[in-house]
N, CA, C and O atoms as CSV, one atom per row, in Angstrom:
chain,resi,resn,atom,element,x,y,z
A,1,MET,N,N,-17.469,-57.555,2.153
A,1,MET,CA,C,-16.568,-57.030,1.144
A,1,MET,C,C,-17.275,-55.977,0.299
A,1,MET,O,O,-16.683,-54.956,-0.050
A,2,GLU,N,N,-18.552,-56.227,-0.032
A,2,GLU,CA,C,-19.298,-55.269,-0.839
A,2,GLU,C,C,-19.524,-53.970,-0.078
A,2,GLU,O,O,-19.560,-52.897,-0.681
A,3,ASP,N,N,-19.677,-54.056,1.247
A,3,ASP,CA,C,-19.866,-52.852,2.057
A,3,ASP,C,C,-18.653,-51.948,1.980
A,3,ASP,O,O,-18.784,-50.725,1.921
A,4,LEU,N,N,-17.468,-52.549,1.982
A,4,LEU,CA,C,-16.243,-51.760,1.906
A,4,LEU,C,C,-16.105,-51.085,0.547
A,4,LEU,O,O,-15.663,-49.940,0.461
A,5,GLU,N,N,-16.481,-51.787,-0.505
A,5,GLU,CA,C,-16.389,-51.205,-1.842
A,5,GLU,C,C,-17.345,-50.026,-1.978
A,5,GLU,O,O,-16.984,-49.012,-2.575
A,6,GLY,N,N,-18.536,-50.136,-1.446
A,6,GLY,CA,C,-19.506,-49.050,-1.497
A,6,GLY,C,C,-19.029,-47.840,-0.711
A,6,GLY,O,O,-19.235,-46.700,-1.127
A,7,THR,N,N,-18.387,-48.092,0.436
A,7,THR,CA,C,-17.869,-47.011,1.268
A,7,THR,C,C,-16.732,-46.296,0.556
A,7,THR,O,O,-16.668,-45.067,0.574
A,8,SER,N,N,-15.838,-47.046,-0.067
A,8,SER,CA,C,-14.718,-46.415,-0.762
A,8,SER,C,C,-15.212,-45.587,-1.951
A,8,SER,O,O,-14.625,-44.554,-2.275
A,9,ASP,N,N,-16.284,-46.036,-2.598
A,9,ASP,CA,C,-16.857,-45.258,-3.696
A,9,ASP,C,C,-17.369,-43.907,-3.203
A,9,ASP,O,O,-17.225,-42.895,-3.889
A,10,VAL,N,N,-17.958,-43.895,-2.026
A,10,VAL,CA,C,-18.461,-42.642,-1.447
A,10,VAL,C,C,-17.304,-41.690,-1.173
A,10,VAL,O,O,-17.393,-40.495,-1.455
A,11,TYR,N,N,-16.208,-42.231,-0.617
A,11,TYR,CA,C,-15.044,-41.393,-0.333
A,11,TYR,C,C,-14.403,-40.860,-1.615
A,11,TYR,O,O,-13.996,-39.701,-1.680
A,12,VAL,N,N,-14.320,-41.711,-2.622
A,12,VAL,CA,C,-13.746,-41.286,-3.901
A,12,VAL,C,C,-14.619,-40.205,-4.536
A,12,VAL,O,O,-14.113,-39.213,-5.061
A,13,LYS,N,N,-15.914,-40.405,-4.482
A,13,LYS,CA,C,-16.829,-39.413,-5.044
A,13,LYS,C,C,-16.729,-38.090,-4.301
A,13,LYS,O,O,-16.747,-37.032,-4.930
A,14,ALA,N,N,-16.624,-38.125,-2.972
A,14,ALA,CA,C,-16.473,-36.909,-2.171
A,14,ALA,C,C,-15.154,-36.217,-2.502
A,14,ALA,O,O,-15.102,-34.991,-2.599
A,15,TRP,N,N,-14.087,-36.999,-2.677
A,15,TRP,CA,C,-12.781,-36.430,-3.013
A,15,TRP,C,C,-12.818,-35.760,-4.391
A,15,TRP,O,O,-12.266,-34.675,-4.572
A,16,ILE,N,N,-13.468,-36.410,-5.357
A,16,ILE,CA,C,-13.580,-35.850,-6.707
A,16,ILE,C,C,-14.384,-34.554,-6.675
A,16,ILE,O,O,-14.008,-33.575,-7.320
A,17,ASP,N,N,-15.481,-34.539,-5.932
A,17,ASP,CA,C,-16.283,-33.316,-5.806
A,17,ASP,C,C,-15.469,-32.185,-5.192
A,17,ASP,O,O,-15.546,-31.043,-5.644
A,18,LYS,N,N,-14.699,-32.496,-4.176
A,18,LYS,CA,C,-13.859,-31.488,-3.515
A,18,LYS,C,C,-12.829,-30.923,-4.495
A,18,LYS,O,O,-12.640,-29.709,-4.567
A,19,GLU,N,N,-12.172,-31.794,-5.241
A,19,GLU,CA,C,-11.170,-31.353,-6.215
A,19,GLU,C,C,-11.798,-30.504,-7.323
A,19,GLU,O,O,-11.215,-29.505,-7.745
A,20,LEU,N,N,-12.977,-30.897,-7.790
A,20,LEU,CA,C,-13.660,-30.119,-8.825
A,20,LEU,C,C,-14.034,-28.733,-8.312
A,20,LEU,O,O,-13.932,-27.755,-9.052
A,21,ASN,N,N,-14.465,-28.636,-7.060
A,21,ASN,CA,C,-14.785,-27.333,-6.473
A,21,ASN,C,C,-13.557,-26.451,-6.378
A,21,ASN,O,O,-13.626,-25.252,-6.649
A,22,LEU,N,N,-12.417,-27.045,-5.988
A,22,LEU,CA,C,-11.172,-26.272,-5.916
A,22,LEU,C,C,-10.758,-25.755,-7.284
A,22,LEU,O,O,-10.331,-24.608,-7.417
A,23,ILE,N,N,-10.882,-26.594,-8.294
A,23,ILE,CA,C,-10.531,-26.184,-9.661
A,23,ILE,C,C,-11.468,-25.075,-10.131
A,23,ILE,O,O,-11.023,-24.106,-10.747
A,24,GLU,N,N,-12.751,-25.210,-9.846
A,24,GLU,CA,C,-13.736,-24.199,-10.243
A,24,GLU,C,C,-13.442,-22.862,-9.572
A,24,GLU,O,O,-13.532,-21.817,-10.218
A,25,GLN,N,N,-13.098,-22.877,-8.304
A,25,GLN,CA,C,-12.781,-21.642,-7.589
A,25,GLN,C,C,-11.530,-20.992,-8.141
A,25,GLN,O,O,-11.449,-19.765,-8.207
A,26,ARG,N,N,-10.556,-21.791,-8.539
A,26,ARG,CA,C,-9.302,-21.239,-9.044
A,26,ARG,C,C,-9.495,-20.496,-10.363
A,26,ARG,O,O,-8.860,-19.470,-10.605
A,27,PHE,N,N,-10.370,-21.020,-11.209
A,27,PHE,CA,C,-10.549,-20.426,-12.522
A,27,PHE,C,C,-11.755,-19.495,-12.610
A,27,PHE,O,O,-12.068,-18.996,-13.691
A,28,LYS,N,N,-12.420,-19.259,-11.514
A,28,LYS,CA,C,-13.559,-18.349,-11.501
A,28,LYS,C,C,-13.044,-16.913,-11.630
A,28,LYS,O,O,-12.092,-16.521,-10.955
A,29,MET,N,N,-13.676,-16.150,-12.490
A,29,MET,CA,C,-13.264,-14.765,-12.693
A,29,MET,C,C,-13.764,-13.911,-11.535
A,29,MET,O,O,-14.840,-14.145,-10.985
A,30,ALA,N,N,-12.973,-12.936,-11.187
A,30,ALA,CA,C,-13.319,-12.033,-10.095
A,30,ALA,C,C,-14.307,-10.975,-10.583
A,30,ALA,O,O,-14.589,-10.881,-11.778
A,31,GLU,N,N,-14.823,-10.191,-9.659
A,31,GLU,CA,C,-15.719,-9.091,-9.972
A,31,GLU,C,C,-15.163,-7.817,-9.351
A,31,GLU,O,O,-14.298,-7.868,-8.477
A,32,TRP,N,N,-15.658,-6.693,-9.801
A,32,TRP,CA,C,-15.265,-5.420,-9.219
A,32,TRP,C,C,-15.699,-5.394,-7.754
A,32,TRP,O,O,-16.761,-5.911,-7.407
A,33,ASN,N,N,-14.879,-4.795,-6.907
A,33,ASN,CA,C,-15.218,-4.683,-5.483
A,33,ASN,C,C,-16.455,-3.821,-5.266
A,33,ASN,O,O,-17.244,-4.074,-4.355
A,34,ASN,N,N,-16.621,-2.806,-6.105
A,34,ASN,CA,C,-17.759,-1.888,-6.003
A,34,ASN,C,C,-18.506,-1.883,-7.322
A,34,ASN,O,O,-17.912,-2.040,-8.389
A,35,GLY,N,N,-19.809,-1.701,-7.238
A,35,GLY,CA,C,-20.605,-1.577,-8.449
A,35,GLY,C,C,-20.362,-0.229,-9.116
A,35,GLY,O,O,-19.785,0.676,-8.514
A,36,ILE,N,N,-20.796,-0.106,-10.342
A,36,ILE,CA,C,-20.569,1.128,-11.103
A,36,ILE,C,C,-21.306,2.309,-10.480
A,36,ILE,O,O,-20.862,3.449,-10.618
A,37,MET,N,N,-22.407,2.062,-9.807
A,37,MET,CA,C,-23.175,3.155,-9.210
A,37,MET,C,C,-22.904,3.349,-7.715
A,37,MET,O,O,-23.652,4.055,-7.038
A,38,SER,N,N,-21.871,2.745,-7.212
A,38,SER,CA,C,-21.538,2.935,-5.797
A,38,SER,C,C,-20.440,3.984,-5.645
A,38,SER,O,O,-19.505,3.819,-4.862
A,39,CYS,N,N,-20.572,5.058,-6.405
A,39,CYS,CA,C,-19.585,6.134,-6.403
A,39,CYS,C,C,-19.478,6.811,-5.040
A,39,CYS,O,O,-18.399,7.228,-4.620
A,40,MET,N,N,-20.612,6.912,-4.362
A,40,MET,CA,C,-20.654,7.665,-3.109
A,40,MET,C,C,-20.183,6.862,-1.896
A,40,MET,O,O,-20.237,7.362,-0.772
A,41,ASP,N,N,-19.725,5.635,-2.103
A,41,ASP,CA,C,-19.216,4.850,-0.981
A,41,ASP,C,C,-18.002,5.533,-0.345
A,41,ASP,O,O,-17.821,5.486,0.872
A,42,ASP,N,N,-17.189,6.156,-1.162
A,42,ASP,CA,C,-16.030,6.913,-0.679
A,42,ASP,C,C,-16.250,8.368,-1.089
A,42,ASP,O,O,-15.914,8.766,-2.204
A,43,CYS,N,N,-16.816,9.154,-0.180
A,43,CYS,CA,C,-17.195,10.541,-0.503
A,43,CYS,C,C,-15.999,11.399,-0.882
A,43,CYS,O,O,-16.099,12.245,-1.771
A,44,GLY,N,N,-14.864,11.190,-0.215
A,44,GLY,CA,C,-13.667,11.966,-0.541
A,44,GLY,C,C,-13.199,11.715,-1.959
A,44,GLY,O,O,-12.901,12.651,-2.700
A,45,LEU,N,N,-13.136,10.460,-2.331
A,45,LEU,CA,C,-12.731,10.083,-3.687
A,45,LEU,C,C,-13.716,10.635,-4.705
A,45,LEU,O,O,-13.314,11.123,-5.761
A,46,CYS,N,N,-14.990,10.561,-4.396
A,46,CYS,CA,C,-16.033,11.074,-5.292
A,46,CYS,C,C,-15.889,12.584,-5.472
A,46,CYS,O,O,-15.968,13.088,-6.593
A,47,LEU,N,N,-15.681,13.292,-4.391
A,47,LEU,CA,C,-15.553,14.754,-4.437
A,47,LEU,C,C,-14.332,15.178,-5.241
A,47,LEU,O,O,-14.422,16.065,-6.090
A,48,ILE,N,N,-13.192,14.547,-4.975
A,48,ILE,CA,C,-11.956,14.883,-5.705
A,48,ILE,C,C,-12.125,14.591,-7.194
A,48,ILE,O,O,-11.705,15.386,-8.035
A,49,THR,N,N,-12.738,13.453,-7.520
A,49,THR,CA,C,-12.911,13.079,-8.925
A,49,THR,C,C,-13.874,14.018,-9.638
A,49,THR,O,O,-13.652,14.370,-10.796
A,50,CYS,N,N,-14.938,14.427,-8.960
A,50,CYS,CA,C,-15.899,15.341,-9.588
A,50,CYS,C,C,-15.302,16.729,-9.795
A,50,CYS,O,O,-15.612,17.394,-10.784
A,51,ILE,N,N,-14.464,17.164,-8.890
A,51,ILE,CA,C,-13.846,18.490,-9.015
A,51,ILE,C,C,-12.695,18.476,-10.016
A,51,ILE,O,O,-12.600,19.361,-10.867
A,52,PHE,N,N,-11.819,17.473,-9.915
A,52,PHE,CA,C,-10.636,17.442,-10.775
A,52,PHE,C,C,-10.309,15.991,-11.143
A,52,PHE,O,O,-9.431,15.369,-10.544
A,53,ALA,N,N,-11.017,15.474,-12.121
A,53,ALA,CA,C,-10.876,14.072,-12.543
A,53,ALA,C,C,-9.466,13.710,-13.017
A,53,ALA,O,O,-9.041,12.578,-12.786
A,54,PRO,N,N,-8.711,14.617,-13.672
A,54,PRO,CA,C,-7.366,14.233,-14.106
A,54,PRO,C,C,-6.455,13.762,-12.964
A,54,PRO,O,O,-5.571,12.932,-13.178
A,55,PHE,N,N,-6.665,14.280,-11.773
A,55,PHE,CA,C,-5.862,13.851,-10.622
A,55,PHE,C,C,-6.106,12.370,-10.330
A,55,PHE,O,O,-5.159,11.597,-10.181
A,56,THR,N,N,-7.378,11.983,-10.250
A,56,THR,CA,C,-7.720,10.581,-9.963
A,56,THR,C,C,-7.287,9.673,-11.109
A,56,THR,O,O,-6.779,8.576,-10.875
A,57,VAL,N,N,-7.484,10.119,-12.334
A,57,VAL,CA,C,-7.084,9.310,-13.493
A,57,VAL,C,C,-5.571,9.108,-13.509
A,57,VAL,O,O,-5.094,8.014,-13.808
A,58,GLY,N,N,-4.825,10.145,-13.192
A,58,GLY,CA,C,-3.370,10.027,-13.131
A,58,GLY,C,C,-2.928,9.013,-12.087
A,58,GLY,O,O,-2.048,8.191,-12.341
A,59,LYS,N,N,-3.541,9.076,-10.918
A,59,LYS,CA,C,-3.215,8.105,-9.871
A,59,LYS,C,C,-3.588,6.692,-10.292
A,59,LYS,O,O,-2.849,5.744,-10.025
A,60,ASN,N,N,-4.742,6.550,-10.953
A,60,ASN,CA,C,-5.165,5.233,-11.440
A,60,ASN,C,C,-4.185,4.695,-12.480
A,60,ASN,O,O,-3.820,3.520,-12.446
A,61,ALA,N,N,-3.763,5.558,-13.402
A,61,ALA,CA,C,-2.849,5.143,-14.471
A,61,ALA,C,C,-1.527,4.653,-13.890
A,61,ALA,O,O,-0.977,3.644,-14.331
A,62,GLU,N,N,-1.033,5.370,-12.909
A,62,GLU,CA,C,0.239,4.987,-12.299
A,62,GLU,C,C,0.095,3.675,-11.512
A,62,GLU,O,O,0.949,2.795,-11.614
A,63,ALA,N,N,-0.978,3.545,-10.733
A,63,ALA,CA,C,-1.197,2.336,-9.936
A,63,ALA,C,C,-1.435,1.113,-10.820
A,63,ALA,O,O,-1.068,-0.004,-10.454
A,64,ALA,N,N,-2.046,1.327,-11.976
A,64,ALA,CA,C,-2.320,0.215,-12.896
A,64,ALA,C,C,-1.107,-0.132,-13.744
A,64,ALA,O,O,-1.093,-1.168,-14.410
A,65,GLY,N,N,-0.092,0.719,-13.728
A,65,GLY,CA,C,1.103,0.469,-14.518
A,65,GLY,C,C,0.963,0.822,-15.982
A,65,GLY,O,O,1.702,0.309,-16.822
A,66,VAL,N,N,0.014,1.698,-16.295
A,66,VAL,CA,C,-0.214,2.081,-17.687
A,66,VAL,C,C,0.757,3.189,-18.101
A,66,VAL,O,O,1.400,3.096,-19.147
A,67,THR,N,N,0.860,4.221,-17.291
A,67,THR,CA,C,1.753,5.340,-17.558
A,67,THR,C,C,1.993,6.084,-16.246
A,67,THR,O,O,1.525,5.654,-15.191
A,68,SER,N,N,2.708,7.177,-16.310
A,68,SER,CA,C,2.976,7.941,-15.092
A,68,SER,C,C,1.740,8.745,-14.686
A,68,SER,O,O,0.809,8.924,-15.472
A,69,CYS,N,N,1.754,9.213,-13.469
A,69,CYS,CA,C,0.626,9.985,-12.946
A,69,CYS,C,C,0.413,11.263,-13.762
A,69,CYS,O,O,-0.719,11.612,-14.098
A,70,ILE,N,N,1.482,11.937,-14.069
A,70,ILE,CA,C,1.387,13.208,-14.805
A,70,ILE,C,C,0.863,12.977,-16.224
A,70,ILE,O,O,-0.007,13.712,-16.691
A,71,MET,N,N,1.386,11.964,-16.906
A,71,MET,CA,C,0.939,11.699,-18.275
A,71,MET,C,C,-0.519,11.241,-18.296
A,71,MET,O,O,-1.273,11.612,-19.196
A,72,GLY,N,N,-0.913,10.447,-17.319
A,72,GLY,CA,C,-2.304,10.011,-17.235
A,72,GLY,C,C,-3.242,11.180,-17.004
A,72,GLY,O,O,-4.316,11.244,-17.602
A,73,GLY,N,N,-2.840,12.116,-16.132
A,73,GLY,CA,C,-3.652,13.301,-15.867
A,73,GLY,C,C,-3.727,14.218,-17.069
A,73,GLY,O,O,-4.793,14.743,-17.388
A,74,LEU,N,N,-2.593,14.416,-17.742
A,74,LEU,CA,C,-2.571,15.284,-18.923
A,74,LEU,C,C,-3.373,14.695,-20.077
A,74,LEU,O,O,-3.967,15.433,-20.864
A,75,ALA,N,N,-3.392,13.367,-20.180
A,75,ALA,CA,C,-4.158,12.716,-21.246
A,75,ALA,C,C,-5.650,13.025,-21.112
A,75,ALA,O,O,-6.379,13.020,-22.104
A,76,MET,N,N,-6.095,13.290,-19.902
A,76,MET,CA,C,-7.510,13.611,-19.696
A,76,MET,C,C,-7.900,14.950,-20.317
A,76,MET,O,O,-9.085,15.202,-20.536
A,77,LEU,N,N,-6.943,15.795,-20.597
A,77,LEU,CA,C,-7.218,17.120,-21.145
A,77,LEU,C,C,-7.265,17.135,-22.668
A,77,LEU,O,O,-7.575,18.165,-23.267
A,78,VAL,N,N,-6.960,16.008,-23.299
A,78,VAL,CA,C,-6.938,15.919,-24.763
A,78,VAL,C,C,-8.135,15.073,-25.220
A,78,VAL,O,O,-8.228,13.897,-24.866
A,79,PRO,N,N,-9.048,15.660,-26.000
A,79,PRO,CA,C,-10.212,14.902,-26.476
A,79,PRO,C,C,-9.805,13.645,-27.251
A,79,PRO,O,O,-8.799,13.646,-27.961
A,80,LEU,N,N,-10.562,12.617,-27.115
A,80,LEU,CA,C,-10.376,11.286,-27.689
A,80,LEU,C,C,-9.215,10.518,-27.047
A,80,LEU,O,O,-9.327,9.316,-26.808
A,81,LEU,N,N,-8.111,11.203,-26.769
A,81,LEU,CA,C,-7.034,10.554,-26.032
A,81,LEU,C,C,-7.506,10.225,-24.619
A,81,LEU,O,O,-7.110,9.213,-24.040
A,82,ASN,N,N,-8.352,11.085,-24.077
A,82,ASN,CA,C,-8.870,10.828,-22.730
A,82,ASN,C,C,-9.713,9.546,-22.696
A,82,ASN,O,O,-9.608,8.763,-21.753
A,83,LEU,N,N,-10.540,9.333,-23.710
A,83,LEU,CA,C,-11.344,8.112,-23.765
A,83,LEU,C,C,-10.462,6.874,-23.913
A,83,LEU,O,O,-10.680,5.857,-23.255
A,84,TYR,N,N,-9.475,6.978,-24.779
A,84,TYR,CA,C,-8.540,5.860,-24.968
A,84,TYR,C,C,-7.828,5.540,-23.654
A,84,TYR,O,O,-7.697,4.376,-23.277
A,85,CYS,N,N,-7.378,6.572,-22.973
A,85,CYS,CA,C,-6.649,6.392,-21.718
A,85,CYS,C,C,-7.544,5.753,-20.650
A,85,CYS,O,O,-7.103,4.854,-19.935
A,86,LEU,N,N,-8.786,6.207,-20.538
A,86,LEU,CA,C,-9.706,5.652,-19.546
A,86,LEU,C,C,-9.991,4.175,-19.817
A,86,LEU,O,O,-10.013,3.362,-18.892
A,87,VAL,N,N,-10.208,3.831,-21.085
A,87,VAL,CA,C,-10.474,2.436,-21.446
A,87,VAL,C,C,-9.240,1.580,-21.183
A,87,VAL,O,O,-9.350,0.456,-20.693
A,88,LYS,N,N,-8.075,2.110,-21.508
A,88,LYS,CA,C,-6.816,1.380,-21.303
A,88,LYS,C,C,-6.572,1.118,-19.817
A,88,LYS,O,O,-6.197,0.009,-19.437
A,89,ILE,N,N,-6.781,2.125,-18.984
A,89,ILE,CA,C,-6.584,1.977,-17.537
A,89,ILE,C,C,-7.586,0.975,-16.976
A,89,ILE,O,O,-7.215,0.086,-16.209
A,90,ARG,N,N,-8.839,1.114,-17.350
A,90,ARG,CA,C,-9.881,0.202,-16.854
A,90,ARG,C,C,-9.569,-1.235,-17.254
A,90,ARG,O,O,-9.719,-2.152,-16.447
A,91,GLY,N,N,-9.138,-1.431,-18.491
A,91,GLY,CA,C,-8.776,-2.771,-18.957
A,91,GLY,C,C,-7.578,-3.344,-18.216
A,91,GLY,O,O,-7.542,-4.535,-17.904
A,92,ALA,N,N,-6.593,-2.489,-17.935
A,92,ALA,CA,C,-5.404,-2.944,-17.210
A,92,ALA,C,C,-5.750,-3.365,-15.783
A,92,ALA,O,O,-5.232,-4.363,-15.282
A,93,VAL,N,N,-6.626,-2.601,-15.135
A,93,VAL,CA,C,-7.041,-2.950,-13.771
A,93,VAL,C,C,-7.868,-4.226,-13.783
A,93,VAL,O,O,-7.692,-5.086,-12.920
A,94,ALA,N,N,-8.762,-4.358,-14.745
A,94,ALA,CA,C,-9.571,-5.577,-14.852
A,94,ALA,C,C,-8.678,-6.797,-15.048
A,94,ALA,O,O,-8.904,-7.835,-14.426
A,95,GLU,N,N,-7.682,-6.684,-15.895
A,95,GLU,CA,C,-6.766,-7.796,-16.137
A,95,GLU,C,C,-5.922,-8.093,-14.894
A,95,GLU,O,O,-5.685,-9.254,-14.563
A,96,LYS,N,N,-5.475,-7.051,-14.219
A,96,LYS,CA,C,-4.634,-7.213,-13.033
A,96,LYS,C,C,-5.348,-7.985,-11.928
A,96,LYS,O,O,-4.728,-8.778,-11.220
A,97,TYR,N,N,-6.653,-7.754,-11.780
A,97,TYR,CA,C,-7.413,-8.392,-10.715
A,97,TYR,C,C,-8.266,-9.562,-11.194
A,97,TYR,O,O,-9.099,-10.073,-10.445
A,98,GLY,N,N,-8.060,-9.986,-12.436
A,98,GLY,CA,C,-8.777,-11.151,-12.950
A,98,GLY,C,C,-10.256,-10.912,-13.178
A,98,GLY,O,O,-11.057,-11.843,-13.104
A,99,ILE,N,N,-10.624,-9.669,-13.456
A,99,ILE,CA,C,-12.017,-9.311,-13.701
A,99,ILE,C,C,-12.294,-9.478,-15.186
A,99,ILE,O,O,-11.579,-8.943,-16.033
A,100,GLU,N,N,-13.345,-10.231,-15.487
A,100,GLU,CA,C,-13.671,-10.480,-16.883
A,100,GLU,C,C,-14.484,-9.310,-17.430
A,100,GLU,O,O,-15.675,-9.175,-17.148
A,101,GLU,N,N,-13.827,-8.483,-18.204
A,101,GLU,CA,C,-14.489,-7.351,-18.845
A,101,GLU,C,C,-13.765,-7.086,-20.151
A,101,GLU,O,O,-12.571,-6.786,-20.152
A,102,GLY,N,N,-14.460,-7.192,-21.236
A,102,GLY,CA,C,-13.857,-6.992,-22.539
A,102,GLY,C,C,-13.706,-5.518,-22.870
A,102,GLY,O,O,-14.112,-4.644,-22.104
A,103,VAL,N,N,-13.121,-5.268,-24.011
A,103,VAL,CA,C,-12.911,-3.892,-24.458
A,103,VAL,C,C,-14.256,-3.187,-24.650
A,103,VAL,O,O,-14.401,-2.018,-24.293
A,104,PHE,N,N,-15.229,-3.890,-25.207
A,104,PHE,CA,C,-16.537,-3.278,-25.424
A,104,PHE,C,C,-17.170,-2.854,-24.098
A,104,PHE,O,O,-17.743,-1.769,-24.006
A,105,GLY,N,N,-17.070,-3.696,-23.078
A,105,GLY,CA,C,-17.605,-3.355,-21.762
A,105,GLY,C,C,-16.915,-2.145,-21.168
A,105,GLY,O,O,-17.564,-1.285,-20.573
A,106,SER,N,N,-15.597,-2.074,-21.326
A,106,SER,CA,C,-14.843,-0.921,-20.822
A,106,SER,C,C,-15.233,0.358,-21.557
A,106,SER,O,O,-15.362,1.421,-20.948
A,107,ILE,N,N,-15.418,0.246,-22.860
A,107,ILE,CA,C,-15.809,1.418,-23.649
A,107,ILE,C,C,-17.192,1.903,-23.223
A,107,ILE,O,O,-17.405,3.102,-23.040
A,108,MET,N,N,-18.118,0.979,-23.069
A,108,MET,CA,C,-19.478,1.369,-22.684
A,108,MET,C,C,-19.512,2.012,-21.298
A,108,MET,O,O,-20.200,3.013,-21.098
A,109,MET,N,N,-18.779,1.445,-20.346
A,109,MET,CA,C,-18.729,2.031,-19.000
A,109,MET,C,C,-18.123,3.425,-19.046
A,109,MET,O,O,-18.594,4.337,-18.366
A,110,THR,N,N,-17.088,3.588,-19.842
A,110,THR,CA,C,-16.404,4.876,-19.934
A,110,THR,C,C,-17.281,5.916,-20.624
A,110,THR,O,O,-17.296,7.073,-20.205
A,111,LEU,N,N,-18.006,5.536,-21.664
A,111,LEU,CA,C,-18.851,6.483,-22.382
A,111,LEU,C,C,-20.128,6.843,-21.618
A,111,LEU,O,O,-20.545,8.001,-21.595
A,112,CYS,N,N,-20.739,5.836,-20.997
A,112,CYS,CA,C,-22.025,6.065,-20.333
A,112,CYS,C,C,-21.890,6.788,-18.994
A,112,CYS,O,O,-22.723,7.630,-18.658
A,113,CYS,N,N,-20.877,6.475,-18.252
A,113,CYS,CA,C,-20.726,7.069,-16.925
A,113,CYS,C,C,-19.238,7.195,-16.585
A,113,CYS,O,O,-18.714,6.433,-15.773
A,114,PRO,N,N,-18.565,8.163,-17.211
A,114,PRO,CA,C,-17.107,8.244,-17.050
A,114,PRO,C,C,-16.642,8.479,-15.611
A,114,PRO,O,O,-15.678,7.854,-15.169
A,115,LEU,N,N,-17.305,9.363,-14.882
A,115,LEU,CA,C,-16.863,9.635,-13.521
A,115,LEU,C,C,-17.068,8.418,-12.618
A,115,LEU,O,O,-16.212,8.104,-11.791
A,116,CYS,N,N,-18.183,7.745,-12.774
A,116,CYS,CA,C,-18.422,6.528,-11.986
A,116,CYS,C,C,-17.395,5.448,-12.327
A,116,CYS,O,O,-16.946,4.711,-11.450
A,117,SER,N,N,-17.029,5.361,-13.600
A,117,SER,CA,C,-16.033,4.392,-14.025
A,117,SER,C,C,-14.669,4.711,-13.411
A,117,SER,O,O,-13.969,3.812,-12.944
A,118,ILE,N,N,-14.299,5.977,-13.413
A,118,ILE,CA,C,-13.020,6.397,-12.815
A,118,ILE,C,C,-13.005,6.062,-11.326
A,118,ILE,O,O,-12.016,5.543,-10.809
A,119,ILE,N,N,-14.097,6.359,-10.649
A,119,ILE,CA,C,-14.188,6.104,-9.207
A,119,ILE,C,C,-14.160,4.602,-8.932
A,119,ILE,O,O,-13.528,4.166,-7.970
A,120,GLN,N,N,-14.829,3.813,-9.752
A,120,GLN,CA,C,-14.830,2.360,-9.566
A,120,GLN,C,C,-13.415,1.794,-9.686
A,120,GLN,O,O,-13.014,0.943,-8.892
A,121,VAL,N,N,-12.669,2.263,-10.673
A,121,VAL,CA,C,-11.291,1.804,-10.862
A,121,VAL,C,C,-10.428,2.228,-9.675
A,121,VAL,O,O,-9.637,1.437,-9.161
A,122,ALA,N,N,-10.585,3.485,-9.244
A,122,ALA,CA,C,-9.798,3.983,-8.109
A,122,ALA,C,C,-10.115,3.195,-6.838
A,122,ALA,O,O,-9.212,2.867,-6.068
A,123,ALA,N,N,-11.386,2.895,-6.620
A,123,ALA,CA,C,-11.785,2.131,-5.434
A,123,ALA,C,C,-11.214,0.717,-5.489
A,123,ALA,O,O,-10.795,0.179,-4.464
A,124,GLN,N,N,-11.195,0.116,-6.668
A,124,GLN,CA,C,-10.617,-1.225,-6.816
A,124,GLN,C,C,-9.137,-1.204,-6.455
A,124,GLN,O,O,-8.652,-2.074,-5.732
A,125,LEU,N,N,-8.431,-0.211,-6.961
A,125,LEU,CA,C,-6.996,-0.109,-6.678
A,125,LEU,C,C,-6.735,0.206,-5.212
A,125,LEU,O,O,-5.746,-0.252,-4.639
A,126,LYS,N,N,-7.611,0.977,-4.615
A,126,LYS,CA,C,-7.449,1.378,-3.214
A,126,LYS,C,C,-7.775,0.234,-2.250
A,126,LYS,O,O,-7.078,0.047,-1.253
A,127,GLN,N,N,-8.824,-0.525,-2.543
A,127,GLN,CA,C,-9.282,-1.575,-1.632
A,127,GLN,C,C,-8.492,-2.873,-1.758
A,127,GLN,O,O,-8.400,-3.631,-0.792
A,128,ALA,N,N,-7.936,-3.137,-2.900
A,128,ALA,CA,C,-7.246,-4.412,-3.112
A,128,ALA,C,C,-5.875,-4.198,-3.749
A,128,ALA,O,O,-5.619,-4.713,-4.837
A,129,PRO,N,N,-4.983,-3.443,-3.085
A,129,PRO,CA,C,-3.716,-3.129,-3.720
A,129,PRO,C,C,-2.798,-4.336,-3.925
A,129,PRO,O,O,-2.028,-4.358,-4.886
A,130,GLY,N,N,-2.861,-5.332,-3.050
A,130,GLY,CA,C,-1.949,-6.455,-3.169
A,130,GLY,C,C,-2.608,-7.749,-3.576
A,130,GLY,O,O,-1.996,-8.808,-3.437
A,131,GLU,N,N,-3.827,-7.712,-4.073
A,131,GLU,CA,C,-4.563,-8.925,-4.393
A,131,GLU,C,C,-4.573,-9.227,-5.886
A,131,GLU,O,O,-5.522,-9.830,-6.386
A,132,ALA,N,N,-3.557,-8.826,-6.586
A,132,ALA,CA,C,-3.526,-9.060,-8.021
A,132,ALA,C,C,-3.500,-10.551,-8.312
A,132,ALA,O,O,-2.912,-11.323,-7.554
A,133,VAL,N,N,-4.126,-10.955,-9.395
A,133,VAL,CA,C,-4.200,-12.350,-9.794
A,133,VAL,C,C,-2.961,-12.699,-10.600
A,133,VAL,O,O,-2.618,-12.000,-11.554
A,134,ALA,N,N,-2.285,-13.781,-10.218
A,134,ALA,CA,C,-1.109,-14.223,-10.961
A,134,ALA,C,C,-1.580,-15.007,-12.174
A,134,ALA,O,O,-2.298,-15.996,-12.029
A,135,ARG,N,N,-1.189,-14.585,-13.355
A,135,ARG,CA,C,-1.561,-15.262,-14.600
A,135,ARG,C,C,-0.509,-16.296,-14.945
A,135,ARG,O,O,0.691,-16.033,-14.869
A,136,THR,N,N,-0.972,-17.469,-15.324
A,136,THR,CA,C,-0.036,-18.526,-15.718
A,136,THR,C,C,-0.153,-18.814,-17.178
A,136,THR,O,O,0.557,-19.677,-17.696
């Protein structure tokens, strides 16, 4: 009888561990698909962004649901509004894909390396268009 009780304890413990792992995976925050310095992974995107960044920003804004492509691109031509727009788009994409990045992190990425930040957001939207995280 004691052997059966010990065996059932092992099964219960294994089941609890399995359930805890599932819960941990469900609430684990995602990460960006590409690092901030992996701009050159997509040479075409990098080239277009370096030549005419408002085009990429406009596409990012529209894909993220922040504003229209034209308004997002035009916002890049207005000082300070461009920084606000970049931070807003980056934050919207991070939230959409369950990436944990606060406003301060978005601001720092945008100020320190704006083109890399734009490319990172565009690559995220391009590589994972239908993998948005459902928020409950």
